[in-house]
N, C-alpha and C positions, 0 to 999 in steps of 0.2 A: 503493499500500499504506500502511496505518497501522502506523507505526513503532513497536513496543511494546518495552519494557525487556526483556520475557521471550523476544523473538525471538533466535535466535542471530546472530552477525557474519556466518557463512556465509549464511544465509538473506537477511539484509539486503543483502550484497554481491551475492547472484544476484539479488534482485529490482530493486536500484538500483546499477547498474554503477558510476555516476559517485562512488559513496561510496568505491570502493577507494582513491582518491588521498587522501581525507580520512583513512581507517585508516591509511595509510602515515604520514601526517605525525603522527597522534595516537599511533603506535605500538601500534595494535590489530591482532592477528593474526587477519586473515579467511581465511588459507588453511589452514594446519595447525592453527591454534586456532579453526577456524571453528565449532566446536561450543559454544563457550561463549555464554551469553546475553549480550545488550548489558550488561545491568546488571551481571553477573559480570566481565565483561573490563573495564568501567569502574572497578569497585572494584579489581580486581587492578593496574591501571594507574594508581590515584590520580586519575581523571576524575570529573567530575559527571555523571551519566548525563541528568539533565535537559537540560544545556547541550548534550551530544552529541546527544540526540535533536532539539533545536531546530536545531542545524546540518545533521543529515540531513534534516530537513524542507525546509529551505532548498534544499539540493542537491537535493532530488527535486523542487521547485518549478521549479528552473532546468532540470532534465531535461526536465520535461513541456513547458516552455515551447519549449526548443530542439529538442525531438523527436528528440534523437540516441541515445536509449536502444537499444542493441544487445540484443535479448531472446534469448541463446542458449538459454532454454527452449523457446522456439517454433521453433528450427531443428532440422532434422534431426540425428541423432547423427553421421551421415555428415559433414555439414558442419562441424560441431563439431570433428571429430577432424581434418578437414583444417586447420582454421583453427589448431588446437594445433601440428600439425606444420609448416606453412607459416610460422607467426609464432614461436610460442615455443620449438619445438624448433631453429628455424633460429638463434634469438637464442643458446641454449646452444651450439650449434655454433660460432658465430662469435665470440662474445665470450668465452668460457672460453680458448681458445687465447690470443686477444689478451691477457687478464689475466695469462695464465701467462708470455708474453713481457715483459710490462712488470713484473712483480714480480720475475723474473730479472734484468733489468737494474737495477732498484732494489736488490736484495741484492748485486750485484756493486760498486754504487757507494757504498752507504750501510749494508751490512748489519752492518759492525762498530761504526757508531754506533746505529743503529738495529734492535737485536736482534728487535724485534717483527715486522719485515719478514721475517725467517727463518722465524718460526712462521706467518706468512700464506702464505709461498711453500709451505710443507708442506701448509696445509691446501687451498690452490686446486688443487695436484697432485690431492690425495685427491679433493676436490669433483669435479674434471674425470673422474676415472677411475670414479667412482660414477654420475655424471649420464651419461656416455657409455655405460654397460651399461644403465642405466635406460632412457634413450630407445631402445635398440636392442630391449629386450623389449618395450616398448609398441609399437612400430612393426612388429614382426615377430610378435608374438604376440596381445596384448591389443586392439589397435586394428583388425586385420583381422577378429577374431572379433565385435567391436561391430558394424562395419559390415555383417557377413553375417548377424548375429542380427536387425538391423534390416530387412535385405532379405528374410529368410525369413518375418517377419510380413507385410510389404508383399506379398508374392507368395503367401502362404499355402503356403509350402513348408516343408519339414523343417527343424528347428533344427540348424545346423551342428554337427558333432563337435567335440570340444575335447580337449586333453591335460591339462585341469586339474579337470575336474568342473564344479562351479558357478563362474560368474565372480566369485563373492565371494572366491574363493581369490586370484588374481592381483589383484584389486583391494585387498586386504587387505595384499599385499606391496608395490604400488606406493605405497600410502598410508604404510606404514612406512618406505619410502624416501623419500618426501616429508619426513616428520618428520625424518630425518637429515640431509637437505639443508638443511632449515630451521634446524636446531641448528647446522650448520656455519656457514652464514651468519651467524647470530649470534655464534659464536665468533670469526669472522673480523672482524665489526665491532667486537668488543670490543677487539680488536688496533689498531684504526684510530682511537683517540682524538685522537692528534696528526695533523692534516690540513696540515701544513706540509710543504715540501719542494720539490725541483725540478720542472721541467715534467713529467717522467715520472711523478713521484709523484702530482701533481695530476691528470694524465690518468687514473691508476690509480683514484685515489679516486672520480671522476665515473664512470668505467666501472663501478666495483663497486657504486655507488648504483644506477645505472641497470639493471644485471643484477639486483640484488636485487629492484627494483620489479616487473621483468618476471617474474621466477620466482614471485613472490608471486601475480600475476595468472593465470600459467600453472598453478600448483597449484591456485588457486581454482576454475579451470574444470574440472578434473578431480575434485578433492575433493567440490565442491559441486553441480556440475552433471553431467557426463558420468558420473561412478561410480554417484550414486544413480539416475538415469534409466536406467543400463544394467541394474542390479539390478532395477528395476521391470520393465524389457523382458523379462528372463529369467523372471521370475515369470508375466508374461502369455503368453509362449511355453509355458511349462510347463503353463499351465491351458487351453489351447486343446482 
């Protein structure tokens, strides 16, 4: 692909998966903020767009040489859904309880001297409650519909019934919840400017960083690939 300054961050991440790590380091939001153009995102973050494009072109060259590109645009939606559930939903269910356990220990040991830990404790508990419910809605309602919709087109079968009308409705809800989760992560990160502490603290900081990076990739796959392709698929089914 030719990397244009007018392309959105989400489009670039969709076509150039290796750019995700670069976006993370540069502070460019490619998941919830993926609708911003590269030029606008660079302006907002005080980055030189020409330099960023040069870096992305280097990443693209390396990706082409290695042949390691995972093109989720070419995969079936059923395969993409399985990947999201098996990899990214599993991370949420494994790492959030672990972070709750770690931050609880940190508050017991250091809460009086580190009041920011108490704020993080509250936010992590809220994030876990929200994401637990979010994943359940996706797995019980939206994802099965996406898979059934794809299968109906493959086999020229009737479009599956739904309780939500157009698929745009649950997608809009999921995107809104993604924005909330992203905002909560940013707030938590704002409380973690002091990265000193005991081994438990250091383990929490690293776990949070890894979790945040994975959730960004998780949201990117849904917002920028799964959801647009599902909306397009529904329109194709309606036009048969």
